[in-house]
N, C-alpha and C positions, 0 to 999 in steps of 0.2 A: 269402199271407204276412202275419202280423200285425205291428203296429208294433214290438213287442219283438224279434221275429226279424229284422225289417228293420234296425233300428238295431244289433243285435248283429253282423250281417253287415257293415254299413257301418263300424263301429268296430273290428271284429276281436275282439270279446269272446268269450273261450273259457272253458270250465270250468276251475276251479270258479266263475269269475265268471259273472254272469247279469244281463241287463237286467231290472230290477225294474219300471220304470215309464217311460212316455214321455208327455210333455206338450207339445203344439204350442201356441205362443202366436203366432198368425198376426198379430195387431195389432202386436205388438212385433217380429215377424220373428225369433222365437227358437224353438228346440227344446230342451227340458230332458229329459235322459236320466239316470235313476238306475241306477247299476251297483252291485251288491252281491255279497257272498260269503254262502254259507250260514252260519248262526250257529255250527255246529259245526266250521267249517274250522280245521285246525291246520296251520301252516306249519312246515317244518323248515329248519334252518340248512344251506346247501348244502355247508359244509365238514365239520361234525361231526354233522349230522343231528339235533341236539337240537331239541326243540320251541321254537317262537318265537312271540311275540305277533303278533297281526294288527293292531296299532296302536290308536289311541285311539278309533276308530269314530265320530268326529265327522263330521257331513256336510261335504262340500267343495262349496260352492255354485259356485265358479268354478274349473274345471279347465283346465289348459293341457296340450296334448299336442304333442310335437315329435318328428319322426323324422329321423334323420340317418345318413349312412354312417359307419361306424367305420373309421378309418384308410384311407379311400378304397379299400377292398378289397371293396366291395359287401356288407359285412356290416352290417346295419342295427341300430340301437338306438333304442328309443322311450323318451322321457323324459316322465314324467307329473308335473305340478307342481300344488300348491295355490297358486293365484294370489293369494288373499287373505292367506295367511300366509307367502308367499315361501319355500316349502320343496318339495323333491323328495319325491315319495311312493314 
């Protein structure tokens, strides 16, 4: 298994998302993982199915991921945040 496949499995990255690059910084004790969408990806509004933007496409250097139980019924939700800009993605 290559680095991209390994980190895709660890992080639960699924299509249309893909791990684009993995960089190990052993001296710093860090792993940098780049996750991206294909350039032609078009999202649809879940309510009206209208085409929606995929965002500003600026890099997010510090990403926060939190998973929690929703209403304590064992339905889980993952929240992904841009830690530098204090916003939910």
